SEPASE-612507 format. One record per atom (N, C-alpha, C, CB): chain; x, y, z. Coordinates in Angstrom, 3 decimals, padded with zeros to 6 digits. Glycine has a CB too. Example, Ala and Ser with C-alpha at 12.3 -4.5 7.8 and 13.67 -1.06 7.14 Angstrom:
% SEPASE-612507
+----+----------+----------+----------+
! ch !       xx !       yy !       zz !
+----+----------+----------+----------+
!  A !  013.190 ! -005.690 !  007.800 !
!  A !  012.300 ! -004.500 !  007.800 !
!  A !  013.200 ! -003.300 !  007.800 !
!  A !  011.308 ! -004.473 !  009.046 !
!  A !  012.850 ! -002.250 !  007.080 !
!  A !  013.670 ! -001.060 !  007.140 !
!  A !  012.900 !  000.030 !  007.870 !
!  A !  014.084 ! -000.598 !  005.725 !
+----+----------+----------+----------+
***
This chain:
% SEPASE-612507
+----+----------+----------+----------+
! ch !       xx !       yy !       zz !
+----+----------+----------+----------+
!  A !  149.321 !  223.847 !  318.731 !
!  A !  150.687 !  223.521 !  319.170 !
!  A !  151.562 !  224.451 !  318.330 !
!  A !  151.069 !  221.941 !  318.967 !
!  A !  152.591 !  224.945 !  319.008 !
!  A !  153.484 !  225.966 !  318.441 !
!  A !  154.627 !  225.374 !  317.719 !
!  A !  153.998 !  226.867 !  319.498 !
!  A !  155.340 !  226.190 !  316.998 !
!  A !  156.550 !  225.811 !  316.153 !
!  A !  157.552 !  225.158 !  317.038 !
!  A !  157.212 !  227.065 !  315.435 !
!  A !  157.864 !  225.764 !  318.229 !
!  A !  158.882 !  225.209 !  319.180 !
!  A !  158.537 !  223.945 !  319.678 !
!  A !  159.107 !  226.065 !  320.312 !
!  A !  157.321 !  223.698 !  320.096 !
!  A !  156.887 !  222.353 !  320.573 !
!  A !  157.035 !  221.317 !  319.477 !
!  A !  155.413 !  222.385 !  321.057 !
!  A !  156.660 !  221.731 !  318.311 !
!  A !  156.701 !  220.685 !  317.186 !
!  A !  158.223 !  220.337 !  316.894 !
!  A !  155.952 !  221.270 !  315.786 !
!  A !  159.057 !  221.334 !  316.950 !
!  A !  160.480 !  221.064 !  316.777 !
!  A !  161.077 !  220.220 !  317.852 !
!  A !  161.220 !  222.318 !  316.705 !
!  A !  160.713 !  220.505 !  319.131 !
!  A !  161.284 !  219.669 !  320.226 !
!  A !  160.642 !  218.337 !  320.198 !
!  A !  161.091 !  220.315 !  321.618 !
!  A !  159.453 !  218.163 !  319.992 !
!  A !  158.888 !  216.798 !  319.880 !
!  A !  159.517 !  215.991 !  318.908 !
!  A !  157.506 !  216.820 !  319.575 !
!  A !  159.666 !  216.626 !  317.699 !
!  A !  160.242 !  215.855 !  316.451 !
!  A !  161.706 !  215.394 !  316.772 !
!  A !  160.257 !  216.838 !  315.067 !
!  A !  162.450 !  216.220 !  317.432 !
!  A !  163.781 !  215.929 !  317.751 !
!  A !  163.899 !  214.744 !  318.867 !
!  A !  164.441 !  217.249 !  318.228 !
!  A !  163.076 !  214.834 !  319.823 !
!  A !  162.974 !  213.874 !  320.924 !
!  A !  162.457 !  212.531 !  320.361 !
!  A !  162.019 !  214.419 !  322.063 !
!  A !  161.569 !  212.535 !  319.436 !
!  A !  161.132 !  211.264 !  318.819 !
!  A !  162.239 !  210.608 !  318.018 !
!  A !  159.930 !  211.499 !  317.914 !
!  A !  162.827 !  211.394 !  317.197 !
!  A !  163.939 !  210.913 !  316.279 !
!  A !  165.175 !  210.405 !  317.089 !
!  A !  164.400 !  212.101 !  315.303 !
!  A !  165.526 !  211.070 !  318.024 !
!  A !  166.642 !  210.811 !  318.838 !
!  A !  166.483 !  209.680 !  319.985 !
!  A !  166.998 !  212.097 !  319.439 !
!  A !  165.270 !  209.588 !  320.516 !
!  A !  165.081 !  208.745 !  321.729 !
!  A !  164.103 !  207.681 !  321.570 !
!  A !  164.671 !  209.550 !  322.868 !
!  A !  163.271 !  207.784 !  320.505 !
!  A !  162.143 !  206.856 !  320.304 !
!  A !  161.377 !  206.579 !  321.538 !
!  A !  162.615 !  205.578 !  319.756 !
!  A !  160.868 !  207.568 !  322.213 !
!  A !  160.149 !  207.416 !  323.457 !
!  A !  158.839 !  206.690 !  323.377 !
!  A !  159.915 !  208.705 !  324.019 !
!  A !  158.492 !  205.909 !  324.469 !
!  A !  157.264 !  205.309 !  324.529 !
!  A !  156.213 !  206.126 !  325.191 !
!  A !  157.395 !  204.089 !  325.157 !
!  A !  156.673 !  207.270 !  325.803 !
!  A !  155.903 !  208.292 !  326.309 !
!  A !  156.534 !  209.585 !  326.199 !
!  A !  155.571 !  208.038 !  327.612 !
!  A !  155.719 !  210.584 !  325.695 !
!  A !  156.281 !  211.975 !  325.519 !
!  A !  155.221 !  212.941 !  325.770 !
!  A !  156.872 !  212.215 !  324.109 !
!  A !  155.346 !  213.755 !  326.853 !
!  A !  154.462 !  214.704 !  327.247 !
!  A !  155.250 !  215.944 !  327.437 !
!  A !  153.713 !  214.295 !  328.444 !
!  A !  154.941 !  216.944 !  326.509 !
!  A !  155.683 !  218.186 !  326.544 !
!  A !  154.521 !  219.382 !  326.616 !
!  A !  156.707 !  218.300 !  325.167 !
!  A !  154.681 !  219.937 !  327.773 !
!  A !  153.637 !  221.028 !  328.055 !
!  A !  154.282 !  222.385 !  327.961 !
!  A !  152.978 !  220.865 !  329.503 !
!  A !  153.668 !  223.301 !  327.281 !
!  A !  154.119 !  224.734 !  327.215 !
!  A !  153.495 !  225.367 !  328.390 !
!  A !  153.707 !  225.491 !  325.855 !
!  A !  154.323 !  225.812 !  329.233 !
!  A !  153.929 !  226.423 !  330.503 !
!  A !  154.208 !  227.935 !  330.554 !
!  A !  154.656 !  225.734 !  331.643 !
!  A !  154.499 !  228.452 !  329.416 !
!  A !  154.915 !  229.920 !  329.274 !
!  A !  153.967 !  230.907 !  329.937 !
!  A !  155.015 !  230.302 !  327.784 !
!  A !  152.592 !  230.572 !  329.775 !
!  A !  151.605 !  231.486 !  330.189 !
!  A !  151.663 !  231.692 !  331.738 !
!  A !  150.238 !  230.989 !  329.737 !
!  A !  152.164 !  230.640 !  332.401 !
!  A !  152.258 !  230.743 !  333.846 !
!  A !  153.374 !  231.632 !  334.397 !
!  A !  152.424 !  229.411 !  334.386 !
!  A !  154.177 !  232.042 !  333.355 !
!  A !  155.433 !  232.836 !  333.749 !
!  A !  155.299 !  234.331 !  333.235 !
!  A !  156.800 !  232.133 !  333.093 !
!  A !  154.099 !  234.797 !  332.949 !
!  A !  153.866 !  236.035 !  332.430 !
!  A !  154.504 !  237.126 !  333.616 !
!  A !  152.203 !  236.179 !  332.103 !
!  A !  155.195 !  237.985 !  332.997 !
!  A !  155.714 !  239.097 !  333.984 !
!  A !  157.211 !  238.725 !  334.405 !
!  A !  154.713 !  239.197 !  335.398 !
!  A !  157.630 !  237.510 !  334.341 !
!  A !  159.000 !  237.106 !  334.748 !
!  A !  159.988 !  237.396 !  333.664 !
!  A !  159.058 !  235.620 !  335.103 !
!  A !  161.244 !  237.528 !  334.061 !
!  A !  162.225 !  237.695 !  333.007 !
!  A !  162.312 !  236.514 !  332.094 !
!  A !  163.549 !  237.961 !  333.586 !
!  A !  162.457 !  236.759 !  330.856 !
!  A !  162.623 !  235.769 !  329.826 !
!  A !  161.202 !  235.146 !  329.482 !
!  A !  163.662 !  234.657 !  330.307 !
!  A !  160.086 !  235.602 !  330.074 !
!  A !  158.854 !  235.016 !  329.756 !
!  A !  158.387 !  235.299 !  328.372 !
!  A !  157.882 !  235.438 !  330.685 !
!  A !  157.839 !  234.512 !  327.713 !
!  A !  157.323 !  234.774 !  326.328 !
!  A !  156.644 !  233.608 !  325.747 !
!  A !  158.426 !  235.180 !  325.401 !
!  A !  156.325 !  233.770 !  324.541 !
!  A !  155.579 !  232.692 !  323.828 !
!  A !  156.550 !  231.513 !  323.649 !
!  A !  155.008 !  233.197 !  322.396 !
!  A !  156.228 !  230.372 !  324.060 !
!  A !  156.963 !  229.068 !  324.004 !
!  A !  158.327 !  229.346 !  324.585 !
!  A !  157.075 !  228.472 !  322.502 !
!  A !  158.479 !  229.647 !  325.821 !
!  A !  159.765 !  229.850 !  326.486 !
!  A !  159.900 !  228.910 !  327.731 !
!  A !  159.912 !  231.355 !  326.912 !
!  A !  158.878 !  228.493 !  328.257 !
!  A !  158.965 !  227.609 !  329.552 !
!  A !  158.134 !  226.274 !  329.225 !
!  A !  158.287 !  228.439 !  330.960 !
!  A !  158.779 !  225.181 !  329.646 !
!  A !  158.217 !  223.801 !  329.252 !
!  A !  158.359 !  222.939 !  330.396 !
!  A !  158.940 !  223.141 !  328.013 !
!  A !  157.573 !  221.903 !  330.310 !
!  A !  157.577 !  220.907 !  331.313 !
!  A !  157.631 !  219.525 !  330.443 !
!  A !  156.237 !  221.055 !  332.324 !
!  A !  158.451 !  218.665 !  330.657 !
!  A !  158.785 !  217.470 !  329.873 !
!  A !  158.746 !  216.258 !  330.721 !
!  A !  160.141 !  217.594 !  329.231 !
!  A !  157.868 !  215.248 !  330.351 !
!  A !  158.016 !  213.972 !  330.840 !
!  A !  158.214 !  213.030 !  329.627 !
!  A !  156.824 !  213.596 !  331.708 !
!  A !  159.274 !  212.245 !  329.854 !
!  A !  159.688 !  211.415 !  328.673 !
!  A !  160.210 !  209.978 !  329.112 !
!  A !  160.842 !  212.186 !  327.860 !
!  A !  159.662 !  208.897 !  328.509 !
!  A !  160.043 !  207.644 !  328.927 !
!  A !  160.673 !  207.014 !  327.640 !
!  A !  158.826 !  206.833 !  329.541 !
!  A !  161.875 !  206.471 !  327.868 !
!  A !  162.575 !  205.936 !  326.759 !
!  A !  163.563 !  204.822 !  327.260 !
!  A !  163.315 !  207.077 !  326.005 !
!  A !  163.694 !  203.718 !  326.307 !
!  A !  164.708 !  202.670 !  326.646 !
!  A !  166.113 !  203.355 !  326.702 !
!  A !  164.693 !  201.459 !  325.546 !
!  A !  166.315 !  204.430 !  325.943 !
!  A !  167.607 !  205.073 !  326.026 !
!  A !  168.187 !  205.565 !  327.271 !
!  A !  167.585 !  206.083 !  325.247 !
!  A !  167.122 !  205.643 !  328.282 !
!  A !  167.610 !  206.063 !  329.625 !
!  A !  167.907 !  205.002 !  330.543 !
!  A !  166.671 !  206.903 !  330.265 !
!  A !  167.674 !  203.646 !  330.135 !
!  A !  168.038 !  202.461 !  330.933 !
!  A !  169.411 !  202.472 !  331.409 !
!  A !  167.836 !  201.245 !  330.177 !
!  A !  169.708 !  202.337 !  332.684 !
!  A !  171.079 !  202.243 !  333.160 !
!  A !  171.613 !  203.638 !  333.441 !
!  A !  171.971 !  201.510 !  332.134 !
!  A !  171.014 !  204.712 !  333.082 !
!  A !  171.632 !  206.008 !  333.186 !
!  A !  171.100 !  206.723 !  334.530 !
!  A !  171.298 !  206.874 !  331.859 !
!  A !  171.817 !  207.466 !  335.300 !
!  A !  171.332 !  208.138 !  336.320 !
!  A !  170.588 !  209.402 !  335.880 !
!  A !  172.383 !  208.402 !  337.204 !
!  A !  170.013 !  210.083 !  336.823 !
!  A !  169.155 !  211.267 !  336.582 !
!  A !  169.959 !  212.353 !  335.779 !
!  A !  168.633 !  211.868 !  337.977 !
!  A !  171.153 !  212.650 !  336.257 !
!  A !  171.859 !  213.692 !  335.572 !
!  A !  172.270 !  213.307 !  334.100 !
!  A !  173.086 !  214.052 !  336.387 !
!  A !  172.661 !  212.212 !  333.936 !
!  A !  172.900 !  211.607 !  332.493 !
!  A !  171.833 !  211.692 !  331.645 !
!  A !  173.244 !  210.202 !  332.496 !
!  A !  170.573 !  211.393 !  332.202 !
!  A !  169.349 !  211.414 !  331.436 !
!  A !  169.053 !  212.779 !  331.012 !
!  A !  168.208 !  210.857 !  332.201 !
!  A !  169.194 !  213.739 !  331.950 !
!  A !  168.902 !  215.132 !  331.564 !
!  A !  170.008 !  215.717 !  330.709 !
!  A !  168.699 !  216.001 !  332.805 !
!  A !  171.124 !  215.354 !  330.790 !
!  A !  172.180 !  215.713 !  329.756 !
!  A !  171.870 !  215.196 !  328.366 !
!  A !  173.551 !  215.154 !  330.174 !
!  A !  171.312 !  214.009 !  328.327 !
!  A !  170.991 !  213.439 !  326.926 !
!  A !  169.961 !  214.255 !  326.358 !
!  A !  170.512 !  211.939 !  326.932 !
!  A !  168.840 !  214.628 !  327.114 !
!  A !  167.722 !  215.433 !  326.639 !
!  A !  168.245 !  216.731 !  326.192 !
!  A !  166.654 !  215.624 !  327.702 !
!  A !  169.032 !  217.374 !  327.088 !
!  A !  169.545 !  218.750 !  326.764 !
!  A !  170.537 !  218.757 !  325.538 !
!  A !  170.283 !  219.348 !  328.037 !
!  A !  171.144 !  217.614 !  325.281 !
!  A !  171.971 !  217.668 !  324.027 !
!  A !  171.055 !  217.586 !  322.796 !
!  A !  173.035 !  216.482 !  323.992 !
!  A !  169.994 !  216.778 !  322.930 !
!  A !  169.087 !  216.714 !  321.760 !
!  A !  168.388 !  218.025 !  321.574 !
!  A !  168.049 !  215.591 !  321.915 !
!  A !  168.087 !  218.722 !  322.464 !
!  A !  167.329 !  220.022 !  322.332 !
!  A !  168.414 !  221.264 !  322.444 !
!  A !  166.131 !  220.123 !  323.567 !
!  A !  169.601 !  221.148 !  322.309 !
!  A !  170.591 !  222.172 !  322.406 !
!  A !  170.274 !  223.405 !  321.658 !
!  A !  171.841 !  221.673 !  321.966 !
!  A !  169.723 !  223.373 !  320.491 !
!  A !  169.397 !  224.439 !  319.632 !
!  A !  168.236 !  225.251 !  320.243 !
!  A !  169.054 !  223.909 !  318.246 !
!  A !  167.210 !  224.611 !  320.730 !
!  A !  166.161 !  225.294 !  321.304 !
!  A !  166.474 !  225.886 !  322.665 !
!  A !  165.053 !  224.426 !  321.380 !
!  A !  167.312 !  225.194 !  323.466 !
!  A !  167.682 !  225.809 !  324.773 !
!  A !  168.687 !  226.999 !  324.563 !
!  A !  168.331 !  224.705 !  325.732 !
!  A !  169.398 !  227.050 !  323.430 !
!  A !  170.316 !  228.248 !  323.153 !
!  A !  169.542 !  229.306 !  322.564 !
!  A !  171.496 !  227.917 !  322.208 !
!  A !  168.148 !  229.045 !  322.245 !
!  A !  167.429 !  230.205 !  321.635 !
!  A !  166.116 !  230.438 !  322.354 !
!  A !  167.160 !  229.970 !  320.112 !
!  A !  164.958 !  229.956 !  321.820 !
!  A !  163.765 !  230.468 !  322.413 !
!  A !  163.337 !  229.873 !  323.745 !
!  A !  162.716 !  230.303 !  321.487 !
!  A !  163.889 !  228.708 !  324.148 !
!  A !  163.490 !  228.128 !  325.370 !
!  A !  164.361 !  228.546 !  326.558 !
!  A !  163.490 !  226.676 !  325.224 !
!  A !  163.719 !  229.127 !  327.515 !
!  A !  164.452 !  229.697 !  328.795 !
!  A !  164.426 !  228.690 !  329.862 !
!  A !  163.777 !  231.040 !  329.366 !
!  A !  163.327 !  227.906 !  329.942 !
!  A !  163.367 !  226.978 !  331.062 !
!  A !  162.588 !  225.554 !  330.681 !
!  A !  162.675 !  227.722 !  332.359 !
!  A !  163.265 !  224.439 !  331.072 !
!  A !  162.762 !  223.171 !  330.699 !
!  A !  162.924 !  222.311 !  331.947 !
!  A !  163.498 !  222.585 !  329.440 !
!  A !  161.801 !  221.984 !  332.545 !
!  A !  161.748 !  220.897 !  333.612 !
!  A !  161.696 !  219.520 !  332.930 !
!  A !  160.459 !  221.077 !  334.578 !
!  A !  162.633 !  218.633 !  333.344 !
!  A !  162.760 !  217.286 !  332.672 !
!  A !  162.429 !  216.267 !  333.698 !
!  A !  164.217 !  217.018 !  332.071 !
!  A !  161.567 !  215.293 !  333.315 !
!  A !  161.397 !  214.054 !  334.134 !
!  A !  161.652 !  212.951 !  333.032 !
!  A !  159.841 !  213.934 !  334.903 !
!  A !  162.847 !  212.331 !  333.142 !
!  A !  163.247 !  211.306 !  332.120 !
!  A !  163.245 !  209.936 !  332.874 !
!  A !  164.740 !  211.640 !  331.451 !
!  A !  162.395 !  209.002 !  332.294 !
!  A !  162.110 !  207.737 !  332.779 !
!  A !  162.566 !  206.588 !  331.850 !
!  A !  160.692 !  207.665 !  333.030 !
!  A !  163.012 !  205.430 !  332.382 !
!  A !  163.187 !  204.273 !  331.681 !
!  A !  161.947 !  203.522 !  331.662 !
!  A !  164.251 !  203.514 !  332.205 !
!  A !  161.689 !  202.594 !  330.764 !
!  A !  160.456 !  201.731 !  330.828 !
!  A !  160.225 !  201.092 !  332.115 !
!  A !  160.503 !  200.670 !  329.826 !
!  A !  158.973 !  201.148 !  332.604 !
!  A !  158.689 !  200.532 !  333.929 !
!  A !  158.936 !  201.433 !  335.104 !
!  A !  159.511 !  199.311 !  334.107 !
!  A !  159.511 !  202.485 !  334.967 !
!  A !  159.624 !  203.527 !  336.023 !
!  A !  158.370 !  204.401 !  336.118 !
!  A !  160.848 !  204.424 !  335.754 !
!  A !  157.807 !  204.796 !  337.108 !
!  A !  156.668 !  205.562 !  337.217 !
!  A !  156.746 !  206.839 !  337.685 !
!  A !  155.851 !  204.992 !  337.907 !
+----+----------+----------+----------+
***
């Protein structure tokens, strides 16, 4: 697990106390693309009570605020699936 993954997971745990957190580094699938590199492309599935009552865009905005530093730096792409407890 790389440094960026550890930082992102730590921030998400601290801010959102997720019951499910799956963060996959998919950077190797983007070799040859612009901005491709080590720890640059990610897929996130996160379930948290913090998302209860929020729409899809509000949930994504919450995640991007938590990860603002990484998104301004090494992370080029982040796919987000943010769920409230009980959503599948």
